[in-house]
FIKOLZA-1660 file (N, C-alpha, C; in steps of 0.1 Angstrom, whole numbers, plus 5000, padded with zeros to 4 digits):
% residues 188
   i   px   py   pz ch aa at
   1 7969 8683 6210  A  M  N
   1 7963 8692 6221  A  M CA
   1 7954 8684 6230  A  M  C
   2 7954 8685 6244  A  K  N
   2 7948 8675 6253  A  K CA
   2 7935 8685 6260  A  K  C
   3 7922 8682 6256  A  I  N
   3 7912 8688 6263  A  I CA
   3 7906 8680 6273  A  I  C
   4 7904 8686 6284  A  V  N
   4 7896 8678 6295  A  V CA
   4 7883 8685 6297  A  V  C
   5 7873 8677 6298  A  G  N
   5 7861 8683 6302  A  G CA
   5 7857 8679 6315  A  G  C
   6 7853 8687 6323  A  I  N
   6 7848 8684 6337  A  I CA
   6 7833 8686 6341  A  I  C
   7 7827 8675 6344  A  S  N
   7 7813 8676 6348  A  S CA
   7 7813 8677 6362  A  S  C
   8 7813 8689 6368  A  G  N
   8 7816 8693 6382  A  G CA
   8 7806 8690 6391  A  G  C
   9 7798 8680 6392  A  S  N
   9 7789 8675 6402  A  S CA
   9 7787 8661 6405  A  S  C
  10 7785 8658 6414  A  N  N
  10 7783 8642 6419  A  N CA
  10 7769 8639 6420  A  N  C
  11 7758 8648 6415  A  V  N
  11 7745 8645 6415  A  V CA
  11 7738 8652 6403  A  V  C
  12 7727 8647 6398  A  G  N
  12 7721 8653 6386  A  G CA
  12 7726 8649 6374  A  G  C
  13 7720 8651 6362  A  N  N
  13 7725 8647 6349  A  N CA
  13 7724 8656 6340  A  N  C
  14 7721 8669 6341  A  K  N
  14 7720 8679 6332  A  K CA
  14 7734 8685 6328  A  K  C
  15 7742 8686 6337  A  T  N
  15 7756 8691 6334  A  T CA
  15 7764 8680 6326  A  T  C
  16 7760 8667 6330  A  R  N
  16 7768 8656 6322  A  R CA
  16 7761 8655 6308  A  R  C
  17 7749 8657 6306  A  I  N
  17 7743 8657 6294  A  I CA
  17 7750 8669 6285  A  I  C
  18 7750 8680 6290  A  A  N
  18 7756 8692 6284  A  A CA
  18 7771 8690 6281  A  A  C
  19 7779 8683 6289  A  M  N
  19 7793 8681 6287  A  M CA
  19 7795 8669 6277  A  M  C
  20 7786 8659 6277  A  D  N
  20 7786 8648 6267  A  D CA
  20 7785 8655 6253  A  D  C
  21 7774 8664 6253  A  Y  N
  21 7773 8670 6239  A  Y CA
  21 7784 8678 6233  A  Y  C
  22 7789 8689 6244  A  T  N
  22 7801 8696 6241  A  T CA
  22 7813 8688 6237  A  T  C
  23 7818 8677 6242  A  L  N
  23 7828 8671 6240  A  L CA
  23 7827 8662 6227  A  L  C
  24 7814 8658 6224  A  N  N
  24 7811 8651 6210  A  N CA
  24 7815 8660 6200  A  N  C
  25 7808 8674 6201  A  K  N
  25 7812 8684 6192  A  K CA
  25 7827 8685 6191  A  K  C
  26 7835 8685 6201  A  A  N
  26 7848 8687 6201  A  A CA
  26 7854 8675 6193  A  A  C
  27 7850 8664 6195  A  R  N
  27 7857 8653 6190  A  R CA
  27 7853 8653 6175  A  R  C
  28 7841 8657 6170  A  E  N
  28 7837 8659 6156  A  E CA
  28 7848 8670 6149  A  E  C
  29 7846 8680 6154  A  K  N
  29 7855 8691 6149  A  K CA
  29 7870 8692 6150  A  K  C
  30 7874 8684 6159  A  Y  N
  30 7889 8684 6162  A  Y CA
  30 7894 8668 6166  A  Y  C
  31 7892 8660 6154  A  P  N
  31 7895 8645 6159  A  P CA
  31 7909 8643 6164  A  P  C
  32 7919 8652 6159  A  E  N
  32 7933 8649 6163  A  E CA
  32 7935 8652 6179  A  E  C
  33 7925 8659 6185  A  A  N
  33 7926 8664 6199  A  A CA
  33 7925 8651 6209  A  A  C
  34 7930 8651 6218  A  E  N
  34 7930 8640 6230  A  E CA
  34 7920 8646 6239  A  E  C
  35 7909 8640 6241  A  I  N
  35 7897 8646 6248  A  I CA
  35 7892 8636 6257  A  I  C
  36 7892 8641 6270  A  T  N
  36 7889 8632 6283  A  T CA
  36 7877 8640 6290  A  T  C
  37 7867 8631 6294  A  L  N
  37 7857 8636 6303  A  L CA
  37 7860 8632 6317  A  L  C
  38 7859 8640 6327  A  L  N
  38 7862 8636 6340  A  L CA
  38 7848 8641 6346  A  L  C
  39 7839 8631 6349  A  D  N
  39 7825 8632 6354  A  D CA
  39 7829 8629 6369  A  D  C
  40 7826 8640 6378  A  L  N
  40 7832 8640 6391  A  L CA
  40 7823 8628 6399  A  L  C
  41 7810 8626 6392  A  A  N
  41 7801 8614 6398  A  A CA
  41 7808 8603 6398  A  A  C
  42 7817 8600 6390  A  E  N
  42 7822 8586 6388  A  E CA
  42 7834 8583 6395  A  E  C
  43 7841 8593 6402  A  Y  N
  43 7852 8592 6409  A  Y CA
  43 7851 8593 6425  A  Y  C
  44 7860 8588 6432  A  D  N
  44 7858 8587 6446  A  D CA
  44 7869 8597 6451  A  D  C
  45 7866 8609 6451  A  M  N
  45 7875 8620 6455  A  M CA
  45 7876 8622 6470  A  M  C
  46 7887 8625 6475  A  V  N
  46 7889 8629 6488  A  V CA
  46 7889 8643 6489  A  V  C
  47 7887 8651 6501  A  F  N
  47 7887 8663 6504  A  F CA
  47 7901 8669 6504  A  F  C
  48 7904 8681 6498  A  S  N
  48 7916 8686 6499  A  S CA
  48 7920 8688 6515  A  S  C
  49 7932 8684 6518  A  D  N
  49 7938 8685 6531  A  D CA
  49 7953 8692 6531  A  D  C
  50 7954 8699 6521  A  G  N
  50 7966 8708 6519  A  G CA
  50 7978 8701 6513  A  G  C
  51 7977 8688 6511  A  R  N
  51 7990 8683 6505  A  R CA
  51 7990 8688 6489  A  R  C
  52 8001 8685 6483  A  N  N
  52 8003 8686 6469  A  N CA
  52 7996 8676 6461  A  N  C
  53 7991 8680 6450  A  Y  N
  53 7981 8671 6441  A  Y CA
  53 7987 8660 6440  A  Y  C
  54 8000 8658 6438  A  W  N
  54 8007 8644 6433  A  W CA
  54 8009 8636 6445  A  W  C
  55 8006 8640 6457  A  E  N
  55 8009 8631 6469  A  E CA
  55 7994 8623 6472  A  E  C
  56 7984 8627 6467  A  Y  N
  56 7972 8619 6467  A  Y CA
  56 7974 8607 6460  A  Y  C
  57 7964 8598 6462  A  D  N
  57 7964 8586 6454  A  D CA
  57 7950 8582 6448  A  D  C
  58 7950 8571 6441  A  G  N
  58 7935 8567 6436  A  G CA
  58 7929 8576 6427  A  G  C
  59 7916 8578 6428  A  D  N
  59 7909 8587 6419  A  D CA
  59 7914 8601 6419  A  D  C
  60 7916 8606 6431  A  T  N
  60 7921 8619 6434  A  T CA
  60 7933 8622 6427  A  T  C
  61 7943 8613 6427  A  K  N
  61 7955 8615 6420  A  K CA
  61 7952 8617 6403  A  K  C
  62 7944 8606 6401  A  Y  N
  62 7941 8606 6385  A  Y CA
  62 7934 8619 6380  A  Y  C
  63 7925 8622 6386  A  V  N
  63 7917 8635 6384  A  V CA
  63 7926 8648 6382  A  V  C
  64 7932 8649 6393  A  T  N
  64 7941 8661 6394  A  T CA
  64 7953 8660 6384  A  T  C
  65 7959 8650 6381  A  E  N
  65 7969 8649 6372  A  E CA
  65 7965 8650 6357  A  E  C
  66 7952 8644 6357  A  T  N
  66 7947 8647 6343  A  T CA
  66 7944 8661 6341  A  T  C
  67 7941 8668 6348  A  I  N
  67 7935 8683 6348  A  I CA
  67 7949 8690 6346  A  I  C
  68 7960 8687 6353  A  M  N
  68 7972 8694 6353  A  M CA
  68 7980 8691 6337  A  M  C
  69 7977 8680 6333  A  G  N
  69 7983 8677 6320  A  G CA
  69 7975 8683 6307  A  G  C
  70 7964 8690 6309  A  A  N
  70 7954 8696 6299  A  A CA
  70 7961 8707 6293  A  A  C
  71 7956 8710 6280  A  D  N
  71 7960 8724 6273  A  D CA
  71 7948 8732 6277  A  D  C
  72 7937 8726 6275  A  A  N
  72 7924 8733 6276  A  A CA
  72 7914 8724 6285  A  A  C
  73 7906 8733 6295  A  I  N
  73 7897 8726 6303  A  I CA
  73 7884 8732 6301  A  I  C
  74 7873 8725 6297  A  I  N
  74 7859 8730 6297  A  I CA
  74 7853 8725 6311  A  I  C
  75 7849 8734 6317  A  I  N
  75 7844 8733 6330  A  I CA
  75 7830 8734 6329  A  I  C
  76 7822 8723 6333  A  G  N
  76 7806 8723 6334  A  G CA
  76 7804 8722 6351  A  G  C
  77 7794 8730 6354  A  T  N
  77 7789 8730 6367  A  T CA
  77 7773 8734 6367  A  T  C
  78 7767 8727 6376  A  P  N
  78 7754 8732 6380  A  P CA
  78 7755 8744 6388  A  P  C
  79 7745 8749 6391  A  V  N
  79 7743 8760 6402  A  V CA
  79 7737 8754 6415  A  V  C
  80 7744 8755 6426  A  F  N
  80 7738 8750 6438  A  F CA
  80 7739 8762 6446  A  F  C
  81 7728 8765 6454  A  Q  N
  81 7729 8777 6464  A  Q CA
  81 7736 8788 6460  A  Q  C
  82 7733 8792 6446  A  A  N
  82 7737 8804 6438  A  A CA
  82 7753 8803 6437  A  A  C
  83 7759 8791 6437  A  S  N
  83 7774 8791 6436  A  S CA
  83 7778 8777 6427  A  S  C
  84 7789 8774 6425  A  I  N
  84 7793 8761 6419  A  I CA
  84 7791 8751 6430  A  I  C
  85 7792 8739 6426  A  A  N
  85 7791 8726 6432  A  A CA
  85 7802 8724 6442  A  A  C
  86 7800 8718 6452  A  A  N
  86 7812 8716 6462  A  A CA
  86 7822 8707 6456  A  A  C
  87 7818 8698 6448  A  T  N
  87 7826 8688 6443  A  T CA
  87 7836 8695 6434  A  T  C
  88 7831 8705 6426  A  L  N
  88 7839 8711 6419  A  L CA
  88 7850 8721 6426  A  L  C
  89 7844 8727 6436  A  K  N
  89 7854 8735 6445  A  K CA
  89 7864 8728 6450  A  K  C
  90 7861 8715 6454  A  N  N
  90 7872 8706 6459  A  N CA
  90 7883 8704 6449  A  N  C
  91 7879 8703 6437  A  I  N
  91 7890 8701 6427  A  I CA
  91 7899 8713 6428  A  I  C
  92 7894 8726 6427  A  F  N
  92 7902 8736 6426  A  F CA
  92 7911 8736 6439  A  F  C
  93 7904 8732 6451  A  D  N
  93 7913 8732 6463  A  D CA
  93 7924 8724 6463  A  D  C
  94 7922 8712 6456  A  L  N
  94 7934 8700 6454  A  L CA
  94 7944 8706 6446  A  L  C
  95 7943 8716 6437  A  L  N
  95 7954 8721 6428  A  L CA
  95 7961 8733 6433  A  L  C
  96 7973 8733 6429  A  P  N
  96 7982 8745 6432  A  P CA
  96 7975 8759 6426  A  P  C
  97 7980 8769 6434  A  V  N
  97 7973 8783 6428  A  V CA
  97 7977 8786 6412  A  V  C
  98 7987 8781 6407  A  N  N
  98 7990 8784 6393  A  N CA
  98 7987 8771 6385  A  N  C
  99 7977 8764 6390  A  A  N
  99 7975 8751 6381  A  A CA
  99 7970 8754 6368  A  A  C
 100 7964 8765 6365  A  F  N
 100 7959 8766 6352  A  F CA
 100 7967 8777 6342  A  F  C
 101 7979 8779 6348  A  R  N
 101 7988 8787 6340  A  R CA
 101 7992 8781 6325  A  R  C
 102 7989 8789 6315  A  D  N
 102 7992 8784 6302  A  D CA
 102 7980 8774 6298  A  D  C
 103 7971 8773 6304  A  K  N
 103 7958 8766 6300  A  K CA
 103 7946 8774 6297  A  K  C
 104 7938 8769 6288  A  V  N
 104 7926 8779 6283  A  V CA
 104 7914 8771 6292  A  V  C
 105 7905 8779 6298  A  A  N
 105 7894 8774 6305  A  A CA
 105 7881 8780 6299  A  A  C
 106 7871 8773 6298  A  S  N
 106 7860 8776 6292  A  S CA
 106 7848 8772 6301  A  S  C
 107 7837 8777 6302  A  I  N
 107 7827 8773 6311  A  I CA
 107 7814 8773 6305  A  I  C
 108 7807 8760 6309  A  L  N
 108 7794 8758 6307  A  L CA
 108 7786 8755 6320  A  L  C
 109 7773 8761 6323  A  V  N
 109 7767 8763 6335  A  V CA
 109 7753 8758 6333  A  V  C
 110 7748 8748 6341  A  T  N
 110 7734 8744 6340  A  T CA
 110 7726 8751 6353  A  T  C
 111 7715 8755 6349  A  A  N
 111 7707 8760 6362  A  A CA
 111 7693 8759 6359  A  A  C
 112 7684 8758 6370  A  G  N
 112 7671 8758 6370  A  G CA
 112 7665 8770 6365  A  G  C
 113 7670 8782 6365  A  T  N
 113 7665 8794 6363  A  T CA
 113 7674 8804 6358  A  T  C
 114 7670 8814 6353  A  A  N
 114 7680 8826 6346  A  A CA
 114 7685 8832 6360  A  A  C
 115 7679 8832 6371  A  K  N
 115 7682 8841 6382  A  K CA
 115 7697 8838 6385  A  K  C
 116 7704 8829 6381  A  H  N
 116 7718 8826 6386  A  H CA
 116 7728 8828 6374  A  H  C
 117 7723 8835 6364  A  Y  N
 117 7731 8837 6353  A  Y CA
 117 7746 8842 6354  A  Y  C
 118 7747 8853 6363  A  L  N
 118 7759 8858 6367  A  L CA
 118 7767 8851 6375  A  L  C
 119 7763 8839 6380  A  M  N
 119 7771 8831 6392  A  M CA
 119 7786 8829 6383  A  M  C
 120 7785 8825 6371  A  A  N
 120 7800 8822 6365  A  A CA
 120 7809 8836 6366  A  A  C
 121 7803 8846 6361  A  E  N
 121 7810 8859 6363  A  E CA
 121 7816 8862 6378  A  E  C
 122 7806 8858 6387  A  Q  N
 122 7809 8863 6401  A  Q CA
 122 7816 8852 6409  A  Q  C
 123 7814 8840 6406  A  Q  N
 123 7821 8829 6413  A  Q CA
 123 7830 8822 6405  A  Q  C
 124 7829 8817 6395  A  L  N
 124 7839 8807 6388  A  L CA
 124 7849 8815 6380  A  L  C
 125 7848 8826 6373  A  K  N
 125 7859 8834 6367  A  K CA
 125 7868 8838 6378  A  K  C
 126 7864 8845 6387  A  P  N
 126 7874 8850 6397  A  P CA
 126 7884 8837 6402  A  P  C
 127 7878 8826 6405  A  I  N
 127 7887 8813 6408  A  I CA
 127 7896 8811 6395  A  I  C
 128 7891 8810 6384  A  L  N
 128 7899 8806 6374  A  L CA
 128 7910 8817 6371  A  L  C
 129 7906 8829 6372  A  S  N
 129 7916 8839 6371  A  S CA
 129 7927 8837 6381  A  S  C
 130 7924 8837 6395  A  Y  N
 130 7932 8835 6405  A  Y CA
 130 7943 8823 6401  A  Y  C
 131 7939 8813 6395  A  M  N
 131 7946 8801 6394  A  M CA
 131 7953 8804 6381  A  M  C
 132 7954 8815 6375  A  K  N
 132 7960 8818 6362  A  K CA
 132 7956 8813 6348  A  K  C
 133 7943 8810 6347  A  A  N
 133 7938 8805 6336  A  A CA
 133 7936 8816 6324  A  A  C
 134 7937 8813 6312  A  H  N
 134 7932 8822 6301  A  H CA
 134 7918 8817 6299  A  H  C
 135 7909 8826 6302  A  I  N
 135 7896 8823 6302  A  I CA
 135 7888 8828 6290  A  I  C
 136 7881 8817 6284  A  V  N
 136 7873 8822 6272  A  V CA
 136 7861 8831 6278  A  V  C
 137 7861 8844 6271  A  P  N
 137 7853 8854 6278  A  P CA
 137 7837 8849 6279  A  P  C
 138 7832 8844 6268  A  T  N
 138 7818 8841 6268  A  T CA
 138 7816 8827 6273  A  T  C
 139 7806 8825 6281  A  Y  N
 139 7803 8811 6286  A  Y CA
 139 7789 8806 6281  A  Y  C
 140 7785 8793 6283  A  V  N
 140 7773 8789 6280  A  V CA
 140 7764 8787 6291  A  V  C
 141 7752 8793 6293  A  F  N
 141 7744 8791 6304  A  F CA
 141 7731 8784 6300  A  F  C
 142 7728 8773 6305  A  I  N
 142 7718 8764 6300  A  I CA
 142 7707 8763 6313  A  I  C
 143 7695 8768 6308  A  E  N
 143 7684 8765 6319  A  E CA
 143 7677 8753 6317  A  E  C
 144 7669 8748 6328  A  E  N
 144 7660 8738 6326  A  E CA
 144 7651 8737 6315  A  E  C
 145 7647 8747 6311  A  K  N
 145 7638 8748 6300  A  K CA
 145 7644 8745 6286  A  K  C
 146 7658 8744 6286  A  D  N
 146 7666 8743 6274  A  D CA
 146 7667 8727 6269  A  D  C
 147 7662 8718 6280  A  F  N
 147 7664 8703 6280  A  F CA
 147 7649 8698 6278  A  F  C
 148 7649 8688 6270  A  Y  N
 148 7638 8679 6269  A  Y CA
 148 7640 8664 6268  A  Y  C
 149 7637 8657 6277  A  R  N
 149 7639 8642 6275  A  R CA
 149 7654 8640 6272  A  R  C
 150 7662 8646 6281  A  N  N
 150 7675 8644 6284  A  N CA
 150 7684 8648 6272  A  N  C
 151 7677 8657 6264  A  E  N
 151 7685 8663 6254  A  E CA
 151 7684 8679 6253  A  E  C
 152 7694 8686 6249  A  I  N
 152 7695 8700 6245  A  I CA
 152 7684 8704 6234  A  I  C
 153 7676 8710 6236  A  V  N
 153 7666 8712 6225  A  V CA
 153 7665 8728 6221  A  V  C
 154 7673 8736 6227  A  N  N
 154 7675 8751 6223  A  N CA
 154 7684 8753 6212  A  N  C
 155 7681 8756 6201  A  D  N
 155 7692 8758 6190  A  D CA
 155 7701 8767 6192  A  D  C
 156 7697 8778 6199  A  D  N
 156 7709 8788 6203  A  D CA
 156 7718 8784 6213  A  D  C
 157 7715 8775 6221  A  I  N
 157 7723 8769 6231  A  I CA
 157 7733 8760 6222  A  I  C
 158 7728 8752 6214  A  I  N
 158 7736 8743 6207  A  I CA
 158 7746 8750 6198  A  I  C
 159 7742 8762 6191  A  F  N
 159 7752 8771 6185  A  F CA
 159 7762 8777 6195  A  F  C
 160 7759 8781 6207  A  R  N
 160 7768 8785 6215  A  R CA
 160 7778 8775 6222  A  R  C
 161 7772 8764 6223  A  I  N
 161 7782 8752 6226  A  I CA
 161 7792 8750 6215  A  I  C
 162 7787 8749 6203  A  E  N
 162 7798 8748 6191  A  E CA
 162 7806 8759 6192  A  E  C
 163 7802 8770 6194  A  R  N
 163 7811 8782 6194  A  R CA
 163 7820 8783 6205  A  R  C
 164 7815 8777 6216  A  L  N
 164 7825 8775 6228  A  L CA
 164 7838 8766 6224  A  L  C
 165 7835 8756 6219  A  V  N
 165 7843 8745 6216  A  V CA
 165 7854 8752 6207  A  V  C
 166 7850 8758 6198  A  E  N
 166 7858 8765 6187  A  E CA
 166 7866 8775 6192  A  E  C
 167 7860 8784 6201  A  D  N
 167 7868 8794 6209  A  D CA
 167 7880 8790 6217  A  D  C
 168 7876 8778 6225  A  T  N
 168 7886 8771 6233  A  T CA
 168 7897 8768 6226  A  T  C
 169 7895 8761 6215  A  V  N
 169 7905 8755 6206  A  V CA
 169 7915 8766 6200  A  V  C
 170 7907 8776 6194  A  L  N
 170 7915 8788 6189  A  L CA
 170 7922 8796 6198  A  L  C
 171 7919 8797 6210  A  L  N
 171 7926 8803 6221  A  L CA
 171 7939 8795 6226  A  L  C
 172 7937 8782 6226  A  V  N
 172 7949 8773 6228  A  V CA
 172 7959 8775 6218  A  V  C
 173 7954 8773 6205  A  D  N
 173 7964 8779 6194  A  D CA
 173 7970 8792 6194  A  D  C
 174 7962 8802 6195  A  A  N
 174 7966 8815 6197  A  A CA
 174 7978 8817 6208  A  A  C
 175 7975 8813 6222  A  Y  N
 175 7984 8814 6231  A  Y CA
 175 7998 8805 6229  A  Y  C
 176 7997 8793 6221  A  E  N
 176 8008 8785 6220  A  E CA
 176 8017 8793 6209  A  E  C
 177 8012 8800 6199  A  K  N
 177 8019 8808 6188  A  K CA
 177 8026 8821 6197  A  K  C
 178 8018 8826 6206  A  I  N
 178 8024 8836 6213  A  I CA
 178 8036 8832 6221  A  I  C
 179 8036 8821 6227  A  R  N
 179 8046 8816 6235  A  R CA
 179 8060 8813 6226  A  R  C
 180 8055 8806 6215  A  E  N
 180 8065 8802 6205  A  E CA
 180 8073 8817 6200  A  E  C
 181 8067 8825 6197  A  A  N
 181 8073 8839 6194  A  A CA
 181 8081 8844 6205  A  A  C
 182 8075 8844 6215  A  K  N
 182 8083 8850 6227  A  K CA
 182 8096 8842 6228  A  K  C
 183 8096 8827 6227  A  D  N
 183 8107 8819 6229  A  D CA
 183 8118 8822 6218  A  D  C
 184 8113 8824 6207  A  A  N
 184 8121 8827 6195  A  A CA
 184 8127 8840 6198  A  A  C
 185 8120 8850 6202  A  E  N
 185 8128 8864 6204  A  E CA
 185 8139 8864 6215  A  E  C
 186 8137 8854 6225  A  Y  N
 186 8148 8853 6235  A  Y CA
 186 8159 8842 6232  A  Y  C
 187 8157 8836 6222  A  D  N
 187 8164 8825 6218  A  D CA
 187 8177 8830 6208  A  D  C
 188 8189 8827 6213  A  F  N
 188 8200 8835 6207  A  F CA
 188 8207 8824 6198  A  F  C
% end
């Protein structure tokens, strides 16, 4: 199983801290999984210009091909202006409309305040649905107050991150079994 974590901003560090914690939990619980972090702050991405993702080169090609090869994607984003980060939106724009077909997507949001709690429901989930993802229904919303000295200190957030990892992997397994059963049904 290939799991890709996306730290979807090129500024700040809270989303990266949360993604590091999340992917470390995934590595502990599922050591057989191939887990990759794509921290968008570490890549020189170009803006989408309408080409197919495989026609780009450099970091843009690497990032998009890594996402396309994943079974599960854990998307981390901060809230900027009541929406997702532009760097993350650019990733979605670089990919085809059905990029997440047969992929499980889960969400982790960092924000300064609870005022933006529904951003994932109103902004991110519709994009993922449009791109054909199987979305883990619950997401983790982490506020500024849940961090102290670059660590997550809220036990409920830690529990929910561990649950998010588990739900992501269980959904990948479930959808794989469903596809296998469908294939067997039509195999003569």
